[in-house]
C-alpha positions as CSV (number, residue, x, y, z in Angstrom):
1,M,1.2,-30.6,3.0
2,P,0.0,-29.1,-0.3
3,R,-2.9,-27.6,1.6
4,T,-0.5,-25.6,3.7
5,V,1.5,-24.4,0.7
6,S,-1.8,-23.3,-1.0
7,A,-2.9,-21.4,2.1
8,T,0.5,-19.7,2.3
9,K,0.3,-18.7,-1.3
10,S,-3.3,-17.4,-0.8
11,E,-2.2,-15.4,2.2
12,A,0.8,-14.0,0.4
13,T,-1.5,-12.9,-2.5
14,E,-3.9,-11.2,-0.1
15,R,-1.1,-9.5,1.8
16,A,0.3,-8.1,-1.4
17,A,-3.1,-7.0,-2.6
18,L,-3.9,-5.2,0.7
19,R,-0.4,-3.6,0.8
20,R,-1.1,-2.2,-2.7
21,R,-4.5,-0.8,-1.6
22,V,-3.1,0.8,1.5
23,K,-0.4,2.5,-0.6
24,Q,-3.0,3.5,-3.2
25,F,-5.1,5.1,-0.5
26,Y,-2.3,7.2,0.9
27,R,-1.0,8.2,-2.6
28,R,-4.5,9.5,-3.3
29,F,-4.5,11.2,0.1
30,N,-1.2,13.0,-0.6
31,E,-2.7,14.2,-3.9
32,A,-5.8,15.5,-2.1
33,D,-7.9,13.2,-4.2
34,W,-10.8,12.9,-1.8
35,D,-13.1,11.3,-4.3
36,G,-10.4,8.6,-4.9
37,C,-10.0,8.1,-1.1
38,F,-13.7,7.9,-0.6
39,A,-13.9,5.2,-3.3
40,L,-11.7,3.0,-1.1
41,V,-14.0,3.3,1.9
42,D,-15.9,0.1,2.8
43,P,-19.0,0.0,0.5
44,E,-21.1,-1.2,3.4
45,L,-20.5,2.1,5.2
46,T,-21.3,4.2,2.1
47,R,-24.3,2.1,1.1
48,R,-25.8,2.6,4.6
49,R,-24.9,6.3,4.4
50,K,-22.7,6.0,7.5
51,V,-20.2,8.1,5.6
52,N,-20.9,10.9,3.1
53,L,-18.5,12.4,0.6
54,N,-18.8,16.0,1.7
55,A,-18.1,15.4,5.5
56,Y,-15.4,12.9,4.6
57,S,-13.6,15.2,2.3
58,E,-13.7,18.0,4.9
59,R,-12.2,15.8,7.6
60,M,-9.5,14.6,5.2
61,R,-8.7,18.2,4.1
62,E,-8.4,19.3,7.8
63,F,-6.0,16.4,8.5
64,K,-3.9,17.2,5.5
65,N,-3.8,20.8,6.5
66,A,-2.6,19.9,10.0
67,Y,0.0,17.2,9.0
68,G,0.7,17.5,5.3
69,D,1.5,14.4,3.4
70,V,1.5,10.9,5.0
71,R,4.9,9.3,4.2
72,L,4.6,5.6,4.9
73,R,7.7,4.2,6.5
74,W,6.5,0.8,7.6
75,I,3.4,-1.4,7.1
76,D,2.6,-4.5,9.0
77,L,-0.6,-6.5,8.2
78,S,-2.5,-8.8,10.4
79,L,-4.9,-10.9,8.1
80,H,-8.1,-12.6,9.3
81,L,-9.2,-14.2,6.1
82,H,-12.1,-16.1,7.7
83,G,-13.8,-13.0,8.9
84,A,-15.4,-12.5,12.3
85,P,-19.0,-13.9,12.1
86,R,-19.6,-13.4,15.9
87,Q,-19.2,-9.6,15.3
88,G,-21.9,-9.6,12.7
89,D,-19.6,-9.3,9.7
90,A,-18.3,-12.5,8.1
91,R,-16.2,-10.7,5.5
92,P,-12.4,-11.3,5.6
93,F,-10.7,-8.4,7.4
94,A,-7.2,-7.2,8.3
95,Y,-5.5,-4.7,10.6
96,A,-2.9,-2.5,9.0
97,Y,-0.4,-0.9,11.3
98,L,1.2,2.1,9.6
99,L,4.2,4.0,10.8
100,W,4.4,7.3,8.9
101,Q,6.0,10.7,9.0
102,D,4.3,14.1,8.5
103,D,5.7,17.2,6.9
104,T,7.7,18.1,10.1
105,H,9.3,14.6,10.1
106,Q,7.4,13.6,13.2
107,F,6.5,9.9,13.4
108,H,2.9,8.6,13.9
109,L,1.2,5.2,14.1
110,F,-2.2,4.3,12.6
111,R,-4.0,1.1,13.2
112,E,-6.6,0.7,10.6
113,R,-9.2,-2.0,9.9
114,W,-9.6,-3.1,6.3
115,V,-12.3,-5.4,4.9
116,K,-12.5,-7.5,1.8
117,D,-15.8,-6.9,-0.2
118,E,-16.5,-8.5,-3.5
119,G,-12.8,-9.4,-4.0
120,K,-11.3,-6.0,-3.2
121,W,-9.9,-4.5,0.0
122,F,-11.5,-1.4,1.5
123,T,-10.7,0.8,4.5
124,R,-13.1,1.1,7.5
125,V,-11.5,4.5,8.4
126,A,-14.3,7.0,7.8
127,G,-12.0,10.0,7.9
128,L,-8.8,11.2,9.7
129,V,-9.0,13.7,12.6
130,P,-6.0,15.8,13.7
131,D,-4.8,15.4,17.3
132,R,-5.6,18.8,18.6
133,S,-4.4,17.9,22.2
134,A,-0.8,17.6,20.9
135,G,-0.8,21.0,19.2
136,G,-1.2,19.3,15.8
């Protein structure tokens, strides 16, 4: 029984830490702090140069110009603290489901993958792209 309580506390701690990181990311987004957002991108992506700051900043700026601020209304987290070694990445990960409103009060849903690297949570989202098909 103590093992279950310990696991529950650990999961609750991780859930709280991830929720803070998600909110921190979108607070930086709303402030147009692209360097700050980029600092929360998975270090594995930036180390391997899969994402660079200039292109990332431009994508984020375009998204913000199209939608305005991201006002988070609901966050649901699906934690996978033992990683997914069969997918080639054994790091703990999570899916964050975010219901948000734009400047015109329209609702949107993001599903984001976050990974834990050296004790901190990072997003795997390499930039946001406006939905041009919806007239956004």
